[in-house]
C-alpha positions as CSV (number, residue, x, y, z in Angstrom):
1,M,6.9,-2.6,-29.1
2,P,4.2,-2.1,-26.5
3,L,4.0,-4.1,-23.3
4,R,1.2,-6.6,-23.1
5,Y,-0.4,-7.1,-19.7
6,R,-2.2,-10.1,-18.2
7,S,-3.5,-10.5,-14.7
8,L,-2.6,-13.2,-12.2
9,I,-4.1,-13.5,-8.7
10,V,-2.3,-15.4,-5.9
11,T,-3.4,-15.9,-2.3
12,V,-0.6,-14.9,0.1
13,A,0.2,-17.7,2.5
14,A,3.3,-16.3,4.3
15,S,5.0,-13.0,5.0
16,V,5.8,-11.4,1.7
17,A,6.9,-8.1,0.3
18,C,5.5,-4.7,-0.3
19,R,7.5,-1.5,-0.8
20,L,8.7,-0.7,-4.3
21,A,12.4,0.5,-4.2
22,A,15.2,-0.6,-6.5
23,G,13.3,-3.7,-7.6
24,Q,12.5,-4.8,-4.0
25,L,9.2,-5.1,-2.2
26,T,8.9,-5.1,1.6
27,S,5.8,-6.0,3.6
28,P,4.3,-3.1,5.7
29,P,4.2,-3.3,9.5
30,P,1.1,-5.0,10.9
31,I,-2.0,-2.8,11.7
32,C,-2.2,-2.1,15.5
33,F,-5.6,-0.5,15.2
34,G,-7.5,1.8,12.8
35,F,-10.8,3.3,11.9
36,N,-13.1,2.6,8.9
37,L,-10.7,0.2,7.2
38,S,-13.3,-2.2,5.8
39,A,-13.0,-0.8,2.2
40,P,-10.1,-2.2,0.1
41,Q,-7.1,-0.1,0.6
42,A,-6.5,0.2,-3.1
43,T,-9.9,1.8,-3.6
44,P,-10.7,5.0,-1.8
45,P,-14.2,6.1,-0.8
46,L,-15.8,8.8,-2.8
47,A,-16.0,11.6,-0.2
48,E,-13.1,14.0,-0.1
49,F,-12.2,16.5,2.7
50,Y,-9.8,19.4,2.3
51,S,-7.8,20.7,5.3
52,P,-5.9,24.0,5.5
53,Q,-2.4,24.8,6.8
54,T,-3.7,26.3,10.1
55,G,-6.5,25.2,12.3
56,G,-7.3,22.2,10.3
57,L,-9.3,19.1,11.1
58,T,-9.0,17.6,14.6
59,V,-10.5,14.1,15.1
60,H,-10.7,12.4,18.5
61,F,-10.6,8.8,19.6
62,V,-10.0,6.4,22.5
63,A,-7.1,4.1,21.9
64,P,-8.5,0.5,21.9
65,G,-5.2,-0.9,23.1
66,S,-1.6,-0.1,23.9
67,A,0.9,-0.1,21.0
68,I,4.2,1.2,19.8
69,V,3.4,2.9,16.5
70,D,5.9,3.1,13.7
71,R,3.7,4.6,11.0
72,C,0.2,5.6,10.1
73,D,-1.6,5.4,6.7
74,L,-4.2,7.9,5.3
75,P,-5.9,7.8,1.9
76,V,-5.0,11.1,0.2
77,S,-6.8,12.8,-2.7
78,G,-5.8,11.8,-6.2
79,T,-5.6,8.6,-8.1
80,L,-3.2,5.6,-8.2
81,A,-1.5,7.5,-11.1
82,C,-1.0,10.7,-9.2
83,Y,2.2,11.6,-7.4
84,C,0.6,13.3,-4.4
85,G,3.7,14.3,-2.6
86,P,4.3,15.3,1.0
87,A,1.3,17.6,1.1
88,L,-0.1,16.7,4.5
89,V,1.1,16.2,8.1
90,I,-0.7,14.4,11.0
91,E,-0.2,15.7,14.5
92,L,-1.0,13.4,17.4
93,Y,-2.1,14.8,20.7
94,Q,-3.1,13.3,24.1
95,T,-6.3,15.0,25.4
96,P,-7.8,15.3,28.9
97,A,-11.1,13.8,27.7
98,L,-12.7,12.5,24.5
99,G,-13.5,15.5,22.3
100,A,-11.6,18.0,24.5
101,P,-9.4,20.4,22.5
102,P,-5.7,19.4,22.5
103,L,-3.5,21.3,24.9
104,G,0.2,22.0,24.5
105,A,2.5,20.5,21.9
106,P,1.7,17.3,20.0
107,V,3.0,14.0,21.3
108,T,4.5,13.5,17.8
109,V,4.1,14.5,14.2
110,F,3.6,12.0,11.4
111,G,5.2,13.2,8.2
112,P,5.4,11.7,4.7
113,T,8.7,10.7,3.3
114,G,8.3,11.9,-0.2
115,Y,6.3,11.3,-3.4
116,V,4.5,8.0,-3.5
117,L,2.5,6.5,-6.3
118,A,-0.5,5.3,-4.3
119,V,-3.8,6.5,-2.8
120,W,-2.8,5.3,0.7
121,Q,0.1,7.4,1.9
122,S,2.3,6.4,4.8
123,F,3.3,8.9,7.4
124,Y,6.2,8.4,9.9
125,P,7.1,9.9,13.3
126,A,10.7,10.9,14.0
127,V,10.8,8.0,16.4
128,P,8.2,5.2,17.2
129,V,5.5,6.6,19.5
130,T,3.8,4.7,22.4
131,I,0.0,4.9,22.5
132,T,-1.7,3.8,25.8
133,G,-4.8,1.7,25.6
134,G,-7.9,3.5,27.0
135,A,-6.3,7.0,26.8
136,T,-7.9,9.7,24.8
137,Y,-6.1,11.2,21.8
138,A,-6.7,13.5,18.8
139,V,-5.1,13.7,15.4
140,R,-4.9,17.0,13.6
141,I,-4.5,16.9,9.8
142,L,-2.9,19.9,8.2
143,S,-1.8,20.9,4.7
144,T,1.9,21.6,4.3
145,P,3.2,24.9,2.7
146,P,3.8,25.2,-1.0
147,P,5.3,23.8,-3.2
148,T,4.2,20.4,-2.0
149,G,1.0,21.4,-0.2
150,G,-0.7,24.8,-0.3
151,D,-3.7,26.6,1.2
152,C,-5.7,23.4,1.0
153,F,-5.0,19.7,0.4
154,G,-7.4,16.8,0.4
155,F,-7.8,13.3,1.7
156,Y,-10.6,10.7,1.7
157,Y,-13.0,9.8,4.4
158,D,-16.0,7.5,4.9
159,P,-19.2,9.4,5.7
160,T,-21.1,6.1,6.2
161,G,-18.3,4.2,8.0
162,A,-19.1,2.3,11.2
163,R,-16.7,4.4,13.3
164,Q,-17.8,8.1,13.3
165,L,-15.5,10.0,15.6
166,P,-16.0,13.5,17.2
167,Y,-14.2,16.3,15.5
168,Q,-13.5,20.1,15.4
169,F,-12.8,21.9,12.2
170,A,-11.4,25.4,11.8
171,A,-12.2,26.4,8.2
172,T,-10.5,29.2,6.2
173,L,-11.9,31.2,3.3
174,T,-9.8,29.2,0.9
175,C,-10.3,25.8,2.6
176,P,-13.9,25.2,3.8
177,G,-13.6,21.4,4.1
178,P,-15.5,19.7,1.2
179,L,-15.3,21.0,-2.3
180,N,-19.0,22.1,-2.2
181,G,-20.7,23.6,0.7
182,V,-19.6,24.5,4.3
183,F,-18.5,21.8,6.8
184,P,-19.9,22.2,10.3
185,P,-17.3,23.3,12.9
186,T,-18.1,20.2,15.1
187,G,-19.8,16.8,14.6
188,Q,-18.9,13.2,13.8
189,F,-16.4,12.3,11.1
190,G,-15.6,9.0,9.4
191,L,-11.8,9.2,9.5
192,M,-10.0,6.4,7.6
193,L,-6.7,6.0,9.4
194,A,-4.5,2.9,10.2
195,F,-1.8,2.9,12.9
196,R,0.9,0.3,12.2
197,G,3.7,-1.0,14.4
198,L,6.4,-3.7,14.0
199,G,5.2,-5.3,17.3
200,C,1.5,-5.4,16.5
201,G,1.6,-8.7,14.6
202,P,3.8,-11.5,13.2
203,G,7.2,-10.6,12.0
204,P,9.9,-10.0,10.9
205,L,9.0,-8.1,7.7
206,A,9.8,-9.9,4.5
207,T,11.6,-8.4,1.4
208,V,11.6,-10.0,-2.0
209,S,13.6,-9.1,-5.1
210,P,13.1,-10.2,-8.8
211,V,15.3,-13.1,-9.8
212,G,16.6,-13.4,-13.4
213,S,18.6,-11.5,-15.9
214,G,18.1,-9.6,-19.1
215,C,14.6,-8.4,-18.3
216,G,15.2,-4.6,-18.5
217,E,12.4,-2.1,-18.3
218,N,9.7,-0.9,-20.6
219,A,10.7,-3.5,-23.3
220,L,13.5,-1.4,-24.6
221,P,15.8,-2.9,-27.3
222,G,17.9,-5.6,-25.8
223,S,15.3,-6.4,-23.1
224,F,14.0,-9.9,-23.0
225,G,11.7,-12.0,-20.9
226,A,8.7,-11.0,-18.8
227,L,8.2,-8.7,-15.9
228,L,6.1,-9.8,-13.0
229,L,4.7,-6.7,-11.3
230,P,2.7,-6.5,-8.0
231,S,-0.2,-4.0,-8.2
232,T,-1.3,-4.0,-4.5
233,P,0.5,-4.4,-1.2
234,P,0.2,-8.0,-0.1
235,A,-1.1,-9.1,3.3
236,I,-1.3,-12.5,4.9
237,G,-4.5,-14.3,4.0
238,T,-5.6,-11.9,1.2
239,T,-5.3,-12.1,-2.6
240,F,-2.1,-10.8,-4.1
241,N,-2.5,-9.2,-7.6
242,F,0.2,-9.4,-10.2
243,S,0.5,-8.2,-13.8
244,V,2.7,-9.9,-16.3
245,A,4.3,-7.4,-18.7
246,S,6.0,-8.5,-21.8
247,P,6.8,-7.3,-25.4
248,F,5.9,-10.7,-26.7
249,T,2.5,-12.1,-27.5
250,S,3.1,-15.3,-25.5
251,T,5.7,-15.6,-22.7
252,T,6.2,-17.3,-19.3
253,A,6.7,-15.7,-15.9
254,L,7.6,-17.9,-12.9
255,L,6.4,-17.0,-9.4
256,F,7.9,-18.7,-6.3
257,W,6.8,-18.3,-2.7
258,L,7.6,-19.9,0.6
259,G,5.0,-22.1,2.4
260,T,6.6,-21.5,5.9
261,R,8.1,-18.5,7.6
262,Q,11.7,-17.8,6.6
263,G,14.2,-16.5,9.2
264,G,15.0,-12.8,9.1
265,G,17.6,-11.9,6.6
266,S,17.7,-15.4,5.0
267,T,17.7,-15.7,1.2
268,L,15.3,-18.1,-0.4
C-alpha cells in the first residue's frame, strides 16, 4: 500500500535536531559567518559553476570576525534526490593581501564525509581551524579524482548576490567553469559558503529520536502507525517542515517539543 503524505509546518522555538542517522536528527553548528546566504538553504540558485581537479576556482575574502570553524557548507550541483558524493574539496589559505594568490600550503582542507542526500553539502577539516577577524583568506574549490569526482564537478553560486568576492580561475579544456561559454580568469564571484562553529552561537547541539514502536519503514507488512519526517534542517526562529507518511487514509502523528533549553545529554 503506498504511503500518503501530508505537510505540517512548525516554528522552532528551541534547539532541535538535524542530521539523519539511525533515526536521529542533530542540529547543525551555528553559522559563524558566510556569504550570500539569504536564499533558503533548501533551494539553490540557478547558476552553476564547474571546477577542475587542478587550478580550480580561488575566491578571496576578509574574515569579518574571529572564529573557530568546525565545518563549512557549500551548495553542490544536483537535486535533493541526488546522492552527490564526496566530489569536491575546499582548501583554505591565508593570503598576504585581499586578492593576492595563495602562497604555500593551505591552512586546512575541508573534505566531505560521504554521500549526502541534500543540495547543501557539509565539509569538515581534520581538526577545527581558527580564523582571525580582519585577516585575508582564500578558498580554493577543486574536484576530487574519480570515481566520486572527475575532471569537473559543479556547485551553485549567486551571480546577483550582495557579496561579490574577487576570484582567480584556472580553467582546463574539459572544465571551463560554466556549462556554456568561457569564464574570465579574474573578476567578482557570488560564492555561497557558510562557515560553522560550535562556539559561534547558542549550544549545546540538540539531538532528537522518534518515540514509539511498531512503525517500521515504507509501510511494509507488519508496519503500523505514522512516520513524522523532517524535510529541512531546523534552525531557531525559523519554520520547521514535516511530512506525515502513513499507509492509512486517516491517522495521527504526535509532535512534542521543549519550550526551554534542555541540559546537554538529558532525555526529554
